[in-house]
C-alpha positions in Angstrom: 26.2 -10.1 8.7 24.7 -12.9 6.6 25.3 -13.8 2.9 23.7 -11.2 0.6 23.4 -9.9 -3.0 24.5 -6.3 -3.1 21.5 -4.0 -3.7 23.3 -2.3 -6.6 23.7 -5.7 -8.3 19.9 -6.4 -7.9 19.2 -3.1 -9.8 22.1 -3.8 -12.2 20.5 -7.1 -13.3 17.3 -5.2 -14.1 19.3 -2.6 -16.1 21.4 -5.1 -18.1 24.6 -4.1 -16.4 25.4 -7.7 -15.8 25.5 -10.8 -18.0 25.9 -13.9 -15.8 26.5 -16.3 -18.7 28.7 -14.1 -20.9 30.7 -11.8 -18.7 33.8 -12.8 -16.7 32.5 -13.5 -13.2 35.1 -14.0 -10.5 35.0 -15.0 -6.8 37.7 -13.9 -4.3 38.5 -14.9 -0.8 38.9 -11.6 1.2 40.0 -10.4 4.5 39.9 -7.1 6.5 36.8 -5.8 4.7 34.4 -3.4 6.5 31.2 -4.6 4.8 28.7 -2.1 3.4 25.6 -3.0 1.4 26.2 0.4 -0.3 29.3 -0.7 -2.1 29.1 -1.1 -5.8 32.6 -1.7 -7.2 35.6 -3.8 -6.2 37.4 -0.5 -5.5 34.8 0.3 -2.9 35.7 -3.1 -1.2 39.4 -2.5 -1.3 38.9 1.1 -0.2 37.2 -0.2 2.9 40.2 -2.2 3.8 39.4 -5.4 1.9 42.2 -7.5 0.5 41.5 -10.0 -2.3 43.7 -13.0 -1.2 42.8 -15.5 -3.9 40.7 -15.2 -7.0 38.9 -17.8 -9.3 37.0 -17.3 -12.5 33.7 -19.0 -12.2 32.8 -21.7 -14.8 29.7 -23.7 -15.6 27.6 -20.5 -15.1 23.8 -20.9 -15.6 20.8 -18.8 -15.0 17.5 -20.7 -15.1 14.4 -19.0 -13.9 16.4 -16.6 -11.8 18.4 -19.4 -10.1 22.0 -18.4 -10.7 24.5 -21.2 -10.5 28.2 -22.1 -11.1 30.5 -25.1 -10.8 32.2 -25.9 -7.5 35.9 -25.1 -7.5 39.1 -24.8 -5.5 41.4 -21.8 -5.1 44.8 -23.4 -5.6 47.6 -23.0 -3.1 46.2 -20.0 -1.3 49.2 -18.1 0.2 49.6 -18.5 4.0 48.4 -15.6 6.0 45.7 -14.1 8.2 42.2 -15.5 8.2 39.9 -14.9 5.3 36.4 -14.5 6.7 34.5 -13.6 3.5 34.2 -14.3 -0.2 32.9 -12.0 -2.8 31.5 -12.6 -6.3 31.9 -9.8 -8.9 31.8 -9.1 -12.6 35.3 -8.4 -13.7 34.6 -7.7 -17.4 32.0 -5.7 -19.3 28.6 -7.5 -19.6 29.7 -8.6 -23.1 32.9 -10.2 -21.8 36.4 -9.4 -22.8 39.3 -8.2 -20.7 39.1 -7.4 -17.0 38.1 -3.8 -16.2 39.8 -1.6 -13.6 38.7 -2.3 -10.1 36.7 0.9 -10.2 34.5 -0.6 -12.9 34.3 -4.2 -11.6 30.8 -4.6 -10.2 30.2 -6.4 -6.9 27.4 -9.0 -7.0 27.3 -11.1 -3.8 29.1 -11.5 -0.5 29.4 -14.7 1.5 30.5 -14.8 5.1 28.6 -17.9 6.1 29.7 -21.1 4.3 31.8 -24.2 4.6 35.5 -23.1 4.7 34.6 -19.6 6.0 36.4 -18.4 7.8 39.6 -20.1 6.6 43.2 -19.4 7.5 45.3 -20.1 4.4 48.3 -22.3 4.9 49.5 -22.5 1.3 47.1 -25.3 0.4 44.0 -25.4 -1.8 40.8 -24.0 -0.4 37.6 -25.7 -1.8 34.4 -23.9 -2.5 31.2 -26.0 -2.8 27.9 -24.3 -3.4 25.3 -25.1 -0.8 23.1 -27.5 -2.8 23.0 -30.0 -5.6 22.1 -27.4 -8.2 25.3 -25.4 -7.4 23.3 -22.4 -6.6 25.0 -19.1 -6.1 21.9 -17.0 -5.4 18.3 -16.6 -6.7 16.8 -13.4 -8.1 
């Protein structure tokens, strides 16, 4: 499967269920996930065997003309273990920000399985994530 924006997220952006610049948006390295474009929440992902191995809160988030971007980052000291073959972006808070919601309310946004450092087998070191172009693009609506 190639990188994609979850269909529920596309509709969610149209219904104001997401606020890219205001909400807490996170990205996690994952393993053991049986991918489904029908999944909506992080609990769907974990219910399908997915394990969130390392998580980072995205910074430098922008949305200009539907081009959604964020700053490059590194997951620090990712615990050694089995290969992580995907990464997922999700909204952890309400659209207005605030504390993280329960996994059953954290909305999936995008899944990556084709990128530098994917798959990666963690060895206790940092794992870098660099968006694919100079504008730090995550995806475009």
